[in-house]
N, C-alpha and C positions, 0 to 999 in steps of 0.2 A: 295481483295480490302481493302482499309484502312477503319476501322470502327471509329477510334478516334485518335486524336493527343494529346499526353501529353503536358501540358503547359510549364513545367520547363525543362531546359537542364539537362542532366545527368540521368533523370529517364528512366527506361527501363521496358516495359511490360514483366512480367514473367509468372508464373503459372496462369492458368485460369480455370473456371468452368462455367456451365450453371445452372440457377435456373429453377424452375417449370413453370415459365412464359416465358421461352426462352430468358431471359436476360443474358448477359455476365458479369461475375465478373472477374476482372483482378488485380492481385497483382502487385504493382508498386515498383520495386526494386529501391532503392535510393529515394523513394517517401514517405515511411512510411504510406502506406494506401492501401486499396483495393477499387476499384471503380466499380460501377454497371452501365453497359451501355445498351442502347437499340441498338442492332446491326442493326436494320432497319433504324433508324434515326441518329445514332451516338451521341445521347444526353446522357449526364451523368445523371443518375437518383438518385444516392446515393453515398456517400463517407464514408468509415469506416476508421478513423484515428487510428493508432497504435503507441505505445511508442518506436518504433524502426524504423530505416530507411530502412533496407534491407529486405523488405517483399519479399518472394520467391514464395509462392503458396497458393491456397485456395481450400477448398472442403467442401461439406456439409456432416453432419453425425448426430448422436444422434437420439432421438425419432422423427420419421416421417421426418427426414432430416431437422430439424428446427434450427440446430446449424451450424455455419460456423467455420471451423478450418483454421487457417492461420499460415504458417511456416515462419521463417525468418532466416537470416544468421548472423554469427559473424566473418567469415573469413576475414582477412585483416584489422580488426579493431585494432587500437592501444590501449594501456592501458587507456588513457584518454577517448577515445570513449566508451570503455567498462564501465567506471565509469559513463558516462552520460547515457548509455543505457544498464543497467545490465541485462535486459531481452532478449537482442540480442541472437539469437540462439535457442530461445524457441518456443513453440507452443501456440497460443492464441485461446480461444474459444469465439466466438461472438454470442450473443443471442439477440432476440428482433428485428431482421432485418425486420420482416413483410413479408418475402418470405421464401420459402423452396427450398431445392435442390431436385434432382431426384435420384432414385436408380441407382447405377452404372450398366453398362452392363458387364456381365461376358464373358471372352474370351472363345470361343468355340473350338478353334483350338489347 
């Protein structure tokens, strides 16, 4: 089922993760942000803006999973775009979200 509809044309939901409260965090490719959604209501609870457009994935790590890590792409960017977004292709650490992630499940097979 659809949980949320992105407002702007061209944005694509990409990598996702779940926090300790059961909320969904979604990296918005071509949106420059990660949004936190309540999957039960479809309401956006929080937005983390980043200095790059092509956010690709997010996950929790660090002490007690209190840090969110966000990856982004630089493929297909022209030299002018790379000048505007020199951090494209990097990994960002986001702190102070007020929520934590959960430990990953190990593959047993």
